[in-house]
mmJSON file of the N, C-alpha and C atoms, coordinates in Angstrom:
{"data_MODEL":{"atom_site":{
"group_PDB":["ATOM","ATOM","ATOM","ATOM","ATOM","ATOM","ATOM","ATOM","ATOM","ATOM","ATOM","ATOM","ATOM","ATOM","ATOM","ATOM","ATOM","ATOM","ATOM","ATOM","ATOM","ATOM","ATOM","ATOM","ATOM","ATOM","ATOM","ATOM","ATOM","ATOM","ATOM","ATOM","ATOM","ATOM","ATOM","ATOM","ATOM","ATOM","ATOM","ATOM","ATOM","ATOM","ATOM","ATOM","ATOM","ATOM","ATOM","ATOM","ATOM","ATOM","ATOM","ATOM","ATOM","ATOM","ATOM","ATOM","ATOM","ATOM","ATOM","ATOM","ATOM","ATOM","ATOM","ATOM","ATOM","ATOM","ATOM","ATOM","ATOM","ATOM","ATOM","ATOM","ATOM","ATOM","ATOM","ATOM","ATOM","ATOM","ATOM","ATOM","ATOM","ATOM","ATOM","ATOM","ATOM","ATOM","ATOM","ATOM","ATOM","ATOM","ATOM","ATOM","ATOM","ATOM","ATOM","ATOM","ATOM","ATOM","ATOM","ATOM","ATOM","ATOM","ATOM","ATOM","ATOM","ATOM","ATOM","ATOM","ATOM","ATOM","ATOM","ATOM","ATOM","ATOM","ATOM","ATOM","ATOM","ATOM","ATOM","ATOM","ATOM","ATOM","ATOM","ATOM","ATOM","ATOM","ATOM","ATOM","ATOM","ATOM","ATOM","ATOM","ATOM","ATOM","ATOM","ATOM","ATOM","ATOM","ATOM","ATOM","ATOM","ATOM","ATOM","ATOM","ATOM","ATOM","ATOM","ATOM","ATOM","ATOM","ATOM","ATOM","ATOM","ATOM","ATOM","ATOM","ATOM","ATOM","ATOM","ATOM","ATOM","ATOM","ATOM","ATOM","ATOM","ATOM","ATOM","ATOM","ATOM","ATOM","ATOM","ATOM","ATOM","ATOM","ATOM","ATOM","ATOM","ATOM","ATOM","ATOM","ATOM","ATOM","ATOM","ATOM","ATOM","ATOM","ATOM","ATOM","ATOM","ATOM","ATOM","ATOM","ATOM","ATOM","ATOM","ATOM","ATOM","ATOM","ATOM","ATOM","ATOM","ATOM","ATOM","ATOM","ATOM","ATOM","ATOM","ATOM","ATOM","ATOM","ATOM","ATOM","ATOM","ATOM","ATOM","ATOM","ATOM","ATOM","ATOM","ATOM","ATOM","ATOM","ATOM","ATOM","ATOM","ATOM","ATOM","ATOM","ATOM","ATOM","ATOM","ATOM","ATOM","ATOM","ATOM","ATOM","ATOM","ATOM","ATOM","ATOM","ATOM","ATOM","ATOM"],
"id":[1,2,3,4,5,6,7,8,9,10,11,12,13,14,15,16,17,18,19,20,21,22,23,24,25,26,27,28,29,30,31,32,33,34,35,36,37,38,39,40,41,42,43,44,45,46,47,48,49,50,51,52,53,54,55,56,57,58,59,60,61,62,63,64,65,66,67,68,69,70,71,72,73,74,75,76,77,78,79,80,81,82,83,84,85,86,87,88,89,90,91,92,93,94,95,96,97,98,99,100,101,102,103,104,105,106,107,108,109,110,111,112,113,114,115,116,117,118,119,120,121,122,123,124,125,126,127,128,129,130,131,132,133,134,135,136,137,138,139,140,141,142,143,144,145,146,147,148,149,150,151,152,153,154,155,156,157,158,159,160,161,162,163,164,165,166,167,168,169,170,171,172,173,174,175,176,177,178,179,180,181,182,183,184,185,186,187,188,189,190,191,192,193,194,195,196,197,198,199,200,201,202,203,204,205,206,207,208,209,210,211,212,213,214,215,216,217,218,219,220,221,222,223,224,225,226,227,228,229,230,231,232,233,234,235,236,237,238,239,240,241,242,243],
"type_symbol":["N","C","C","N","C","C","N","C","C","N","C","C","N","C","C","N","C","C","N","C","C","N","C","C","N","C","C","N","C","C","N","C","C","N","C","C","N","C","C","N","C","C","N","C","C","N","C","C","N","C","C","N","C","C","N","C","C","N","C","C","N","C","C","N","C","C","N","C","C","N","C","C","N","C","C","N","C","C","N","C","C","N","C","C","N","C","C","N","C","C","N","C","C","N","C","C","N","C","C","N","C","C","N","C","C","N","C","C","N","C","C","N","C","C","N","C","C","N","C","C","N","C","C","N","C","C","N","C","C","N","C","C","N","C","C","N","C","C","N","C","C","N","C","C","N","C","C","N","C","C","N","C","C","N","C","C","N","C","C","N","C","C","N","C","C","N","C","C","N","C","C","N","C","C","N","C","C","N","C","C","N","C","C","N","C","C","N","C","C","N","C","C","N","C","C","N","C","C","N","C","C","N","C","C","N","C","C","N","C","C","N","C","C","N","C","C","N","C","C","N","C","C","N","C","C","N","C","C","N","C","C","N","C","C","N","C","C","N","C","C","N","C","C"],
"label_atom_id":["N","CA","C","N","CA","C","N","CA","C","N","CA","C","N","CA","C","N","CA","C","N","CA","C","N","CA","C","N","CA","C","N","CA","C","N","CA","C","N","CA","C","N","CA","C","N","CA","C","N","CA","C","N","CA","C","N","CA","C","N","CA","C","N","CA","C","N","CA","C","N","CA","C","N","CA","C","N","CA","C","N","CA","C","N","CA","C","N","CA","C","N","CA","C","N","CA","C","N","CA","C","N","CA","C","N","CA","C","N","CA","C","N","CA","C","N","CA","C","N","CA","C","N","CA","C","N","CA","C","N","CA","C","N","CA","C","N","CA","C","N","CA","C","N","CA","C","N","CA","C","N","CA","C","N","CA","C","N","CA","C","N","CA","C","N","CA","C","N","CA","C","N","CA","C","N","CA","C","N","CA","C","N","CA","C","N","CA","C","N","CA","C","N","CA","C","N","CA","C","N","CA","C","N","CA","C","N","CA","C","N","CA","C","N","CA","C","N","CA","C","N","CA","C","N","CA","C","N","CA","C","N","CA","C","N","CA","C","N","CA","C","N","CA","C","N","CA","C","N","CA","C","N","CA","C","N","CA","C","N","CA","C","N","CA","C","N","CA","C","N","CA","C","N","CA","C","N","CA","C","N","CA","C"],
"label_alt_id":[null,null,null,null,null,null,null,null,null,null,null,null,null,null,null,null,null,null,null,null,null,null,null,null,null,null,null,null,null,null,null,null,null,null,null,null,null,null,null,null,null,null,null,null,null,null,null,null,null,null,null,null,null,null,null,null,null,null,null,null,null,null,null,null,null,null,null,null,null,null,null,null,null,null,null,null,null,null,null,null,null,null,null,null,null,null,null,null,null,null,null,null,null,null,null,null,null,null,null,null,null,null,null,null,null,null,null,null,null,null,null,null,null,null,null,null,null,null,null,null,null,null,null,null,null,null,null,null,null,null,null,null,null,null,null,null,null,null,null,null,null,null,null,null,null,null,null,null,null,null,null,null,null,null,null,null,null,null,null,null,null,null,null,null,null,null,null,null,null,null,null,null,null,null,null,null,null,null,null,null,null,null,null,null,null,null,null,null,null,null,null,null,null,null,null,null,null,null,null,null,null,null,null,null,null,null,null,null,null,null,null,null,null,null,null,null,null,null,null,null,null,null,null,null,null,null,null,null,null,null,null,null,null,null,null,null,null,null,null,null,null,null,null],
"label_comp_id":["MET","MET","MET","LYS","LYS","LYS","LEU","LEU","LEU","ILE","ILE","ILE","ARG","ARG","ARG","ARG","ARG","ARG","PHE","PHE","PHE","LEU","LEU","LEU","THR","THR","THR","SER","SER","SER","GLY","GLY","GLY","VAL","VAL","VAL","MET","MET","MET","ASN","ASN","ASN","GLY","GLY","GLY","HIS","HIS","HIS","VAL","VAL","VAL","PHE","PHE","PHE","GLU","GLU","GLU","PRO","PRO","PRO","GLY","GLY","GLY","ILE","ILE","ILE","LYS","LYS","LYS","ARG","ARG","ARG","THR","THR","THR","PRO","PRO","PRO","GLN","GLN","GLN","GLY","GLY","GLY","GLY","GLY","GLY","PRO","PRO","PRO","LEU","LEU","LEU","SER","SER","SER","PRO","PRO","PRO","LEU","LEU","LEU","LEU","LEU","LEU","ALA","ALA","ALA","ASN","ASN","ASN","ILE","ILE","ILE","TYR","TYR","TYR","LEU","LEU","LEU","ASN","ASN","ASN","GLU","GLU","GLU","LEU","LEU","LEU","ASP","ASP","ASP","LYS","LYS","LYS","LEU","LEU","LEU","LEU","LEU","LEU","THR","THR","THR","SER","SER","SER","ARG","ARG","ARG","GLY","GLY","GLY","HIS","HIS","HIS","LYS","LYS","LYS","PHE","PHE","PHE","VAL","VAL","VAL","ARG","ARG","ARG","TYR","TYR","TYR","ALA","ALA","ALA","ASP","ASP","ASP","ASP","ASP","ASP","CYS","CYS","CYS","ASN","ASN","ASN","ILE","ILE","ILE","TYR","TYR","TYR","VAL","VAL","VAL","LYS","LYS","LYS","SER","SER","SER","LYS","LYS","LYS","ARG","ARG","ARG","ALA","ALA","ALA","GLY","GLY","GLY","GLN","GLN","GLN","ARG","ARG","ARG","VAL","VAL","VAL","LEU","LEU","LEU","ALA","ALA","ALA","SER","SER","SER","TYR","TYR","TYR","SER","SER","SER","ILE","ILE","ILE","TYR","TYR","TYR"],
"label_asym_id":["A","A","A","A","A","A","A","A","A","A","A","A","A","A","A","A","A","A","A","A","A","A","A","A","A","A","A","A","A","A","A","A","A","A","A","A","A","A","A","A","A","A","A","A","A","A","A","A","A","A","A","A","A","A","A","A","A","A","A","A","A","A","A","A","A","A","A","A","A","A","A","A","A","A","A","A","A","A","A","A","A","A","A","A","A","A","A","A","A","A","A","A","A","A","A","A","A","A","A","A","A","A","A","A","A","A","A","A","A","A","A","A","A","A","A","A","A","A","A","A","A","A","A","A","A","A","A","A","A","A","A","A","A","A","A","A","A","A","A","A","A","A","A","A","A","A","A","A","A","A","A","A","A","A","A","A","A","A","A","A","A","A","A","A","A","A","A","A","A","A","A","A","A","A","A","A","A","A","A","A","A","A","A","A","A","A","A","A","A","A","A","A","A","A","A","A","A","A","A","A","A","A","A","A","A","A","A","A","A","A","A","A","A","A","A","A","A","A","A","A","A","A","A","A","A","A","A","A","A","A","A","A","A","A","A","A","A","A","A","A","A","A","A"],
"label_entity_id":["1","1","1","1","1","1","1","1","1","1","1","1","1","1","1","1","1","1","1","1","1","1","1","1","1","1","1","1","1","1","1","1","1","1","1","1","1","1","1","1","1","1","1","1","1","1","1","1","1","1","1","1","1","1","1","1","1","1","1","1","1","1","1","1","1","1","1","1","1","1","1","1","1","1","1","1","1","1","1","1","1","1","1","1","1","1","1","1","1","1","1","1","1","1","1","1","1","1","1","1","1","1","1","1","1","1","1","1","1","1","1","1","1","1","1","1","1","1","1","1","1","1","1","1","1","1","1","1","1","1","1","1","1","1","1","1","1","1","1","1","1","1","1","1","1","1","1","1","1","1","1","1","1","1","1","1","1","1","1","1","1","1","1","1","1","1","1","1","1","1","1","1","1","1","1","1","1","1","1","1","1","1","1","1","1","1","1","1","1","1","1","1","1","1","1","1","1","1","1","1","1","1","1","1","1","1","1","1","1","1","1","1","1","1","1","1","1","1","1","1","1","1","1","1","1","1","1","1","1","1","1","1","1","1","1","1","1","1","1","1","1","1","1"],
"label_seq_id":[1,1,1,2,2,2,3,3,3,4,4,4,5,5,5,6,6,6,7,7,7,8,8,8,9,9,9,10,10,10,11,11,11,12,12,12,13,13,13,14,14,14,15,15,15,16,16,16,17,17,17,18,18,18,19,19,19,20,20,20,21,21,21,22,22,22,23,23,23,24,24,24,25,25,25,26,26,26,27,27,27,28,28,28,29,29,29,30,30,30,31,31,31,32,32,32,33,33,33,34,34,34,35,35,35,36,36,36,37,37,37,38,38,38,39,39,39,40,40,40,41,41,41,42,42,42,43,43,43,44,44,44,45,45,45,46,46,46,47,47,47,48,48,48,49,49,49,50,50,50,51,51,51,52,52,52,53,53,53,54,54,54,55,55,55,56,56,56,57,57,57,58,58,58,59,59,59,60,60,60,61,61,61,62,62,62,63,63,63,64,64,64,65,65,65,66,66,66,67,67,67,68,68,68,69,69,69,70,70,70,71,71,71,72,72,72,73,73,73,74,74,74,75,75,75,76,76,76,77,77,77,78,78,78,79,79,79,80,80,80,81,81,81],
"pdbx_PDB_ins_code":[null,null,null,null,null,null,null,null,null,null,null,null,null,null,null,null,null,null,null,null,null,null,null,null,null,null,null,null,null,null,null,null,null,null,null,null,null,null,null,null,null,null,null,null,null,null,null,null,null,null,null,null,null,null,null,null,null,null,null,null,null,null,null,null,null,null,null,null,null,null,null,null,null,null,null,null,null,null,null,null,null,null,null,null,null,null,null,null,null,null,null,null,null,null,null,null,null,null,null,null,null,null,null,null,null,null,null,null,null,null,null,null,null,null,null,null,null,null,null,null,null,null,null,null,null,null,null,null,null,null,null,null,null,null,null,null,null,null,null,null,null,null,null,null,null,null,null,null,null,null,null,null,null,null,null,null,null,null,null,null,null,null,null,null,null,null,null,null,null,null,null,null,null,null,null,null,null,null,null,null,null,null,null,null,null,null,null,null,null,null,null,null,null,null,null,null,null,null,null,null,null,null,null,null,null,null,null,null,null,null,null,null,null,null,null,null,null,null,null,null,null,null,null,null,null,null,null,null,null,null,null,null,null,null,null,null,null,null,null,null,null,null,null],
"Cartn_x":[278.073,279.201,278.724,277.597,277.068,276.695,276.097,275.704,276.931,277.962,279.187,279.825,279.899,280.463,279.678,278.366,277.545,277.813,277.957,278.238,279.579,280.579,281.92,282.025,281.178,281.261,280.12,279.314,278.104,278.358,279.467,279.723,279.196,279.541,279.154,278.711,277.948,277.57,278.571,279.201,280.119,279.467,278.758,277.933,276.753,276.654,275.581,276.095,277.327,277.943,278.131,277.673,277.863,279.24,279.976,281.282,281.182,281.491,281.406,282.331,281.911,282.689,283.829,284.824,285.899,285.922,286.585,286.545,287.416,286.868,287.516,286.459,286.804,285.88,286.233,285.275,285.562,286.058,287.058,287.565,286.434,286.248,285.188,283.844,283.79,282.537,282.191,280.909,280.486,280.907,281.205,281.565,283.041,283.887,285.325,285.713,285.253,285.619,285.077,283.896,283.314,284.169,284.536,285.358,286.745,287.305,288.605,288.516,287.463,287.303,287.127,286.388,286.204,287.54,288.265,289.54,290.599,290.671,291.737,291.418,290.25,289.916,290.934,291.386,292.387,293.719,294.075,295.293,295.177,294.035,293.818,294.031,293.483,293.632,295.096,295.817,297.22,298.057,297.838,298.578,298.313,297.067,296.701,297.366,297.334,297.909,299.424,300.072,301.526,301.887,300.879,301.119,301.485,301.208,301.519,300.469,300.926,300.016,299.749,298.496,298.169,296.844,296.668,295.413,295.077,293.842,293.415,292.07,291.943,290.674,290.484,289.483,289.223,290.495,291.093,292.261,293.584,293.557,294.781,295.157,296.444,296.885,298.216,298.328,299.59,299.922,301.121,301.61,302.767,302.685,303.676,304.725,305.994,307.127,308.126,309.131,310.081,311.337,311.623,312.846,312.637,313.565,313.517,313.668,314.569,314.793,313.515,312.838,311.574,310.536,310.52,309.598,309.851,311.125,311.469,311.043,311.221,310.8,309.28,308.565,307.098,306.617,307.211,306.83,307.041,308.183,308.461,307.47,307.078,306.166,304.756,304.321,302.912,302.702,303.712,303.539,302.657,302.344,301.452,300.011,299.665,298.314,298.196],
"Cartn_y":[115.566,114.825,113.786,113.169,112.159,112.802,113.989,114.687,115.077,115.577,115.938,114.701,113.601,112.35,111.88,111.957,111.545,112.438,113.725,114.662,114.331,114.019,113.758,112.439,111.486,110.172,109.893,110.902,110.673,110.416,110.882,110.723,111.924,111.967,113.097,112.604,113.426,113.156,113.864,113.126,113.683,113.524,114.557,114.441,113.55,112.41,111.44,110.207,110.294,109.139,109.434,108.519,108.654,108.135,108.937,108.517,108.397,107.22,107.046,108.026,108.388,109.344,108.7,109.515,109.136,110.194,109.922,110.869,112.078,113.048,114.326,115.321,116.578,117.579,117.858,117.857,118.161,119.602,119.817,121.162,122.032,123.186,124.083,123.764,122.724,122.357,123.337,123.465,124.432,124.057,122.803,122.366,122.611,122.644,122.784,124.048,125.246,126.441,126.418,125.864,125.784,124.906,123.717,122.816,123.406,124.098,124.747,125.795,126.586,127.62,127.018,125.939,125.29,124.748,124.059,123.438,124.491,125.542,126.532,127.622,127.581,128.548,128.503,127.306,127.176,127.791,127.646,128.281,129.797,130.351,131.797,132.26,131.51,131.867,131.828,130.798,130.649,131.788,132.102,133.194,134.517,134.772,136.005,136.068,134.956,134.957,135.176,134.799,134.986,136.313,137.111,138.448,138.505,137.436,137.431,138.227,138.898,139.552,138.546,138.313,137.322,137.656,137.071,137.186,135.786,135.372,134.053,134.164,133.506,133.386,131.908,131.31,129.86,129.096,128.385,127.573,128.2,129.46,130.189,131.086,131.14,131.933,132.603,133.89,134.626,135.079,134.741,135.183,136.129,137.337,138.366,138.428,138.371,138.415,139.444,139.747,140.806,140.313,139.021,138.525,137.11,136.698,135.339,134.324,134.609,133.691,133.532,134.661,134.6,133.794,133.962,133.2,131.71,131.333,129.913,129.328,130.112,129.635,129.467,130.455,130.387,129.215,129.023,127.904,126.574,126.437,125.19,124.988,126.072,125.984,125.585,126.031,125.85,124.856,124.133,123.217,122.019,121.803,120.699,120.985,122.254,122.605,122.399],
"Cartn_z":[207.492,206.969,205.95,206.239,205.319,203.977,204.026,202.807,201.985,202.649,201.938,201.313,202.058,201.52,200.295,200.361,199.21,198.008,198.255,197.165,196.519,197.343,196.822,196.066,196.365,195.726,194.76,194.446,193.655,192.184,191.62,190.193,189.419,188.135,187.289,185.926,185.246,183.863,182.962,182.064,181.087,179.728,179.321,178.124,178.441,177.758,178.018,178.748,179.274,179.92,181.411,182.249,183.69,184.064,184.845,185.355,186.866,187.415,188.867,189.593,190.798,191.575,192.332,192.575,193.486,194.573,195.677,196.793,196.521,195.842,195.614,195.161,195.227,194.717,193.27,192.377,190.981,190.847,189.988,189.78,189.243,189.853,189.441,190.077,190.883,191.539,192.647,192.972,193.985,195.41,195.655,196.998,197.326,196.31,196.518,197.291,196.91,197.678,199.106,199.298,200.635,201.543,201.06,201.867,202.117,201.125,201.313,202.41,202.404,203.429,204.816,204.923,206.22,206.718,205.852,206.235,206.551,205.727,205.883,206.902,207.519,208.558,209.697,210.062,211.124,210.703,209.43,208.938,209.046,208.685,208.814,210.253,211.191,212.602,213.03,212.575,212.925,212.335,211.078,210.437,211.138,211.497,212.192,213.567,214.298,215.651,215.627,214.534,214.418,213.762,213.441,212.907,211.434,210.681,209.253,208.478,207.438,206.499,205.385,205.076,204.057,203.396,202.232,201.484,201.007,201.228,200.772,200.09,198.954,198.254,197.946,198.573,198.437,198.785,197.828,198.171,197.722,197.315,196.977,198.141,198.471,199.606,199.291,199.574,199.513,200.917,201.377,202.68,202.404,202.939,202.652,203.751,203.336,204.255,203.748,204.577,204.235,203.515,203.602,202.967,202.44,201.582,201.045,202.176,203.111,204.249,205.08,205.35,206.096,205.311,204.015,203.173,203.246,203.262,203.36,204.702,205.781,207.112,207.165,206.634,206.64,205.806,204.645,203.771,204.48,205.152,205.883,207.036,207.688,208.837,208.436,207.277,206.913,205.777,205.372,204.251,204.588,205.882,206.235,205.844,205.681,205.279,203.8],
"occupancy":[1.0,1.0,1.0,1.0,1.0,1.0,1.0,1.0,1.0,1.0,1.0,1.0,1.0,1.0,1.0,1.0,1.0,1.0,1.0,1.0,1.0,1.0,1.0,1.0,1.0,1.0,1.0,1.0,1.0,1.0,1.0,1.0,1.0,1.0,1.0,1.0,1.0,1.0,1.0,1.0,1.0,1.0,1.0,1.0,1.0,1.0,1.0,1.0,1.0,1.0,1.0,1.0,1.0,1.0,1.0,1.0,1.0,1.0,1.0,1.0,1.0,1.0,1.0,1.0,1.0,1.0,1.0,1.0,1.0,1.0,1.0,1.0,1.0,1.0,1.0,1.0,1.0,1.0,1.0,1.0,1.0,1.0,1.0,1.0,1.0,1.0,1.0,1.0,1.0,1.0,1.0,1.0,1.0,1.0,1.0,1.0,1.0,1.0,1.0,1.0,1.0,1.0,1.0,1.0,1.0,1.0,1.0,1.0,1.0,1.0,1.0,1.0,1.0,1.0,1.0,1.0,1.0,1.0,1.0,1.0,1.0,1.0,1.0,1.0,1.0,1.0,1.0,1.0,1.0,1.0,1.0,1.0,1.0,1.0,1.0,1.0,1.0,1.0,1.0,1.0,1.0,1.0,1.0,1.0,1.0,1.0,1.0,1.0,1.0,1.0,1.0,1.0,1.0,1.0,1.0,1.0,1.0,1.0,1.0,1.0,1.0,1.0,1.0,1.0,1.0,1.0,1.0,1.0,1.0,1.0,1.0,1.0,1.0,1.0,1.0,1.0,1.0,1.0,1.0,1.0,1.0,1.0,1.0,1.0,1.0,1.0,1.0,1.0,1.0,1.0,1.0,1.0,1.0,1.0,1.0,1.0,1.0,1.0,1.0,1.0,1.0,1.0,1.0,1.0,1.0,1.0,1.0,1.0,1.0,1.0,1.0,1.0,1.0,1.0,1.0,1.0,1.0,1.0,1.0,1.0,1.0,1.0,1.0,1.0,1.0,1.0,1.0,1.0,1.0,1.0,1.0,1.0,1.0,1.0,1.0,1.0,1.0,1.0,1.0,1.0,1.0,1.0,1.0],
"B_iso_or_equiv":[0.0,0.0,0.0,0.0,0.0,0.0,0.0,0.0,0.0,0.0,0.0,0.0,0.0,0.0,0.0,0.0,0.0,0.0,0.0,0.0,0.0,0.0,0.0,0.0,0.0,0.0,0.0,0.0,0.0,0.0,0.0,0.0,0.0,0.0,0.0,0.0,0.0,0.0,0.0,0.0,0.0,0.0,0.0,0.0,0.0,0.0,0.0,0.0,0.0,0.0,0.0,0.0,0.0,0.0,0.0,0.0,0.0,0.0,0.0,0.0,0.0,0.0,0.0,0.0,0.0,0.0,0.0,0.0,0.0,0.0,0.0,0.0,0.0,0.0,0.0,0.0,0.0,0.0,0.0,0.0,0.0,0.0,0.0,0.0,0.0,0.0,0.0,0.0,0.0,0.0,0.0,0.0,0.0,0.0,0.0,0.0,0.0,0.0,0.0,0.0,0.0,0.0,0.0,0.0,0.0,0.0,0.0,0.0,0.0,0.0,0.0,0.0,0.0,0.0,0.0,0.0,0.0,0.0,0.0,0.0,0.0,0.0,0.0,0.0,0.0,0.0,0.0,0.0,0.0,0.0,0.0,0.0,0.0,0.0,0.0,0.0,0.0,0.0,0.0,0.0,0.0,0.0,0.0,0.0,0.0,0.0,0.0,0.0,0.0,0.0,0.0,0.0,0.0,0.0,0.0,0.0,0.0,0.0,0.0,0.0,0.0,0.0,0.0,0.0,0.0,0.0,0.0,0.0,0.0,0.0,0.0,0.0,0.0,0.0,0.0,0.0,0.0,0.0,0.0,0.0,0.0,0.0,0.0,0.0,0.0,0.0,0.0,0.0,0.0,0.0,0.0,0.0,0.0,0.0,0.0,0.0,0.0,0.0,0.0,0.0,0.0,0.0,0.0,0.0,0.0,0.0,0.0,0.0,0.0,0.0,0.0,0.0,0.0,0.0,0.0,0.0,0.0,0.0,0.0,0.0,0.0,0.0,0.0,0.0,0.0,0.0,0.0,0.0,0.0,0.0,0.0,0.0,0.0,0.0,0.0,0.0,0.0,0.0,0.0,0.0,0.0,0.0,0.0],
"pdbx_formal_charge":[null,null,null,null,null,null,null,null,null,null,null,null,null,null,null,null,null,null,null,null,null,null,null,null,null,null,null,null,null,null,null,null,null,null,null,null,null,null,null,null,null,null,null,null,null,null,null,null,null,null,null,null,null,null,null,null,null,null,null,null,null,null,null,null,null,null,null,null,null,null,null,null,null,null,null,null,null,null,null,null,null,null,null,null,null,null,null,null,null,null,null,null,null,null,null,null,null,null,null,null,null,null,null,null,null,null,null,null,null,null,null,null,null,null,null,null,null,null,null,null,null,null,null,null,null,null,null,null,null,null,null,null,null,null,null,null,null,null,null,null,null,null,null,null,null,null,null,null,null,null,null,null,null,null,null,null,null,null,null,null,null,null,null,null,null,null,null,null,null,null,null,null,null,null,null,null,null,null,null,null,null,null,null,null,null,null,null,null,null,null,null,null,null,null,null,null,null,null,null,null,null,null,null,null,null,null,null,null,null,null,null,null,null,null,null,null,null,null,null,null,null,null,null,null,null,null,null,null,null,null,null,null,null,null,null,null,null,null,null,null,null,null,null],
"auth_seq_id":[1,1,1,2,2,2,3,3,3,4,4,4,5,5,5,6,6,6,7,7,7,8,8,8,9,9,9,10,10,10,11,11,11,12,12,12,13,13,13,14,14,14,15,15,15,16,16,16,17,17,17,18,18,18,19,19,19,20,20,20,21,21,21,22,22,22,23,23,23,24,24,24,25,25,25,26,26,26,27,27,27,28,28,28,29,29,29,30,30,30,31,31,31,32,32,32,33,33,33,34,34,34,35,35,35,36,36,36,37,37,37,38,38,38,39,39,39,40,40,40,41,41,41,42,42,42,43,43,43,44,44,44,45,45,45,46,46,46,47,47,47,48,48,48,49,49,49,50,50,50,51,51,51,52,52,52,53,53,53,54,54,54,55,55,55,56,56,56,57,57,57,58,58,58,59,59,59,60,60,60,61,61,61,62,62,62,63,63,63,64,64,64,65,65,65,66,66,66,67,67,67,68,68,68,69,69,69,70,70,70,71,71,71,72,72,72,73,73,73,74,74,74,75,75,75,76,76,76,77,77,77,78,78,78,79,79,79,80,80,80,81,81,81],
"auth_comp_id":["MET","MET","MET","LYS","LYS","LYS","LEU","LEU","LEU","ILE","ILE","ILE","ARG","ARG","ARG","ARG","ARG","ARG","PHE","PHE","PHE","LEU","LEU","LEU","THR","THR","THR","SER","SER","SER","GLY","GLY","GLY","VAL","VAL","VAL","MET","MET","MET","ASN","ASN","ASN","GLY","GLY","GLY","HIS","HIS","HIS","VAL","VAL","VAL","PHE","PHE","PHE","GLU","GLU","GLU","PRO","PRO","PRO","GLY","GLY","GLY","ILE","ILE","ILE","LYS","LYS","LYS","ARG","ARG","ARG","THR","THR","THR","PRO","PRO","PRO","GLN","GLN","GLN","GLY","GLY","GLY","GLY","GLY","GLY","PRO","PRO","PRO","LEU","LEU","LEU","SER","SER","SER","PRO","PRO","PRO","LEU","LEU","LEU","LEU","LEU","LEU","ALA","ALA","ALA","ASN","ASN","ASN","ILE","ILE","ILE","TYR","TYR","TYR","LEU","LEU","LEU","ASN","ASN","ASN","GLU","GLU","GLU","LEU","LEU","LEU","ASP","ASP","ASP","LYS","LYS","LYS","LEU","LEU","LEU","LEU","LEU","LEU","THR","THR","THR","SER","SER","SER","ARG","ARG","ARG","GLY","GLY","GLY","HIS","HIS","HIS","LYS","LYS","LYS","PHE","PHE","PHE","VAL","VAL","VAL","ARG","ARG","ARG","TYR","TYR","TYR","ALA","ALA","ALA","ASP","ASP","ASP","ASP","ASP","ASP","CYS","CYS","CYS","ASN","ASN","ASN","ILE","ILE","ILE","TYR","TYR","TYR","VAL","VAL","VAL","LYS","LYS","LYS","SER","SER","SER","LYS","LYS","LYS","ARG","ARG","ARG","ALA","ALA","ALA","GLY","GLY","GLY","GLN","GLN","GLN","ARG","ARG","ARG","VAL","VAL","VAL","LEU","LEU","LEU","ALA","ALA","ALA","SER","SER","SER","TYR","TYR","TYR","SER","SER","SER","ILE","ILE","ILE","TYR","TYR","TYR"],
"auth_asym_id":["A","A","A","A","A","A","A","A","A","A","A","A","A","A","A","A","A","A","A","A","A","A","A","A","A","A","A","A","A","A","A","A","A","A","A","A","A","A","A","A","A","A","A","A","A","A","A","A","A","A","A","A","A","A","A","A","A","A","A","A","A","A","A","A","A","A","A","A","A","A","A","A","A","A","A","A","A","A","A","A","A","A","A","A","A","A","A","A","A","A","A","A","A","A","A","A","A","A","A","A","A","A","A","A","A","A","A","A","A","A","A","A","A","A","A","A","A","A","A","A","A","A","A","A","A","A","A","A","A","A","A","A","A","A","A","A","A","A","A","A","A","A","A","A","A","A","A","A","A","A","A","A","A","A","A","A","A","A","A","A","A","A","A","A","A","A","A","A","A","A","A","A","A","A","A","A","A","A","A","A","A","A","A","A","A","A","A","A","A","A","A","A","A","A","A","A","A","A","A","A","A","A","A","A","A","A","A","A","A","A","A","A","A","A","A","A","A","A","A","A","A","A","A","A","A","A","A","A","A","A","A","A","A","A","A","A","A","A","A","A","A","A","A"],
"auth_atom_id":["N","CA","C","N","CA","C","N","CA","C","N","CA","C","N","CA","C","N","CA","C","N","CA","C","N","CA","C","N","CA","C","N","CA","C","N","CA","C","N","CA","C","N","CA","C","N","CA","C","N","CA","C","N","CA","C","N","CA","C","N","CA","C","N","CA","C","N","CA","C","N","CA","C","N","CA","C","N","CA","C","N","CA","C","N","CA","C","N","CA","C","N","CA","C","N","CA","C","N","CA","C","N","CA","C","N","CA","C","N","CA","C","N","CA","C","N","CA","C","N","CA","C","N","CA","C","N","CA","C","N","CA","C","N","CA","C","N","CA","C","N","CA","C","N","CA","C","N","CA","C","N","CA","C","N","CA","C","N","CA","C","N","CA","C","N","CA","C","N","CA","C","N","CA","C","N","CA","C","N","CA","C","N","CA","C","N","CA","C","N","CA","C","N","CA","C","N","CA","C","N","CA","C","N","CA","C","N","CA","C","N","CA","C","N","CA","C","N","CA","C","N","CA","C","N","CA","C","N","CA","C","N","CA","C","N","CA","C","N","CA","C","N","CA","C","N","CA","C","N","CA","C","N","CA","C","N","CA","C","N","CA","C","N","CA","C","N","CA","C","N","CA","C","N","CA","C","N","CA","C","N","CA","C"],
"pdbx_PDB_model_num":[1,1,1,1,1,1,1,1,1,1,1,1,1,1,1,1,1,1,1,1,1,1,1,1,1,1,1,1,1,1,1,1,1,1,1,1,1,1,1,1,1,1,1,1,1,1,1,1,1,1,1,1,1,1,1,1,1,1,1,1,1,1,1,1,1,1,1,1,1,1,1,1,1,1,1,1,1,1,1,1,1,1,1,1,1,1,1,1,1,1,1,1,1,1,1,1,1,1,1,1,1,1,1,1,1,1,1,1,1,1,1,1,1,1,1,1,1,1,1,1,1,1,1,1,1,1,1,1,1,1,1,1,1,1,1,1,1,1,1,1,1,1,1,1,1,1,1,1,1,1,1,1,1,1,1,1,1,1,1,1,1,1,1,1,1,1,1,1,1,1,1,1,1,1,1,1,1,1,1,1,1,1,1,1,1,1,1,1,1,1,1,1,1,1,1,1,1,1,1,1,1,1,1,1,1,1,1,1,1,1,1,1,1,1,1,1,1,1,1,1,1,1,1,1,1,1,1,1,1,1,1,1,1,1,1,1,1,1,1,1,1,1,1]
}}}
């Protein structure tokens, strides 16, 4: 956890200028997909246990349903993730 925190707050070089870090993963950074997979692993388990068909790559997820109404229910159920 300490190593991840240091990575997230370390800052970046923008050309020849150092920019201090803030607590977030830089877009396109190597840590972002890893952290997304760790965090969303529980969502994968939940979707599987409820019998949903889904595809996820890093932080993108498609959940397949049969109707618009079912889609709205699923969206409302999982919007906390």
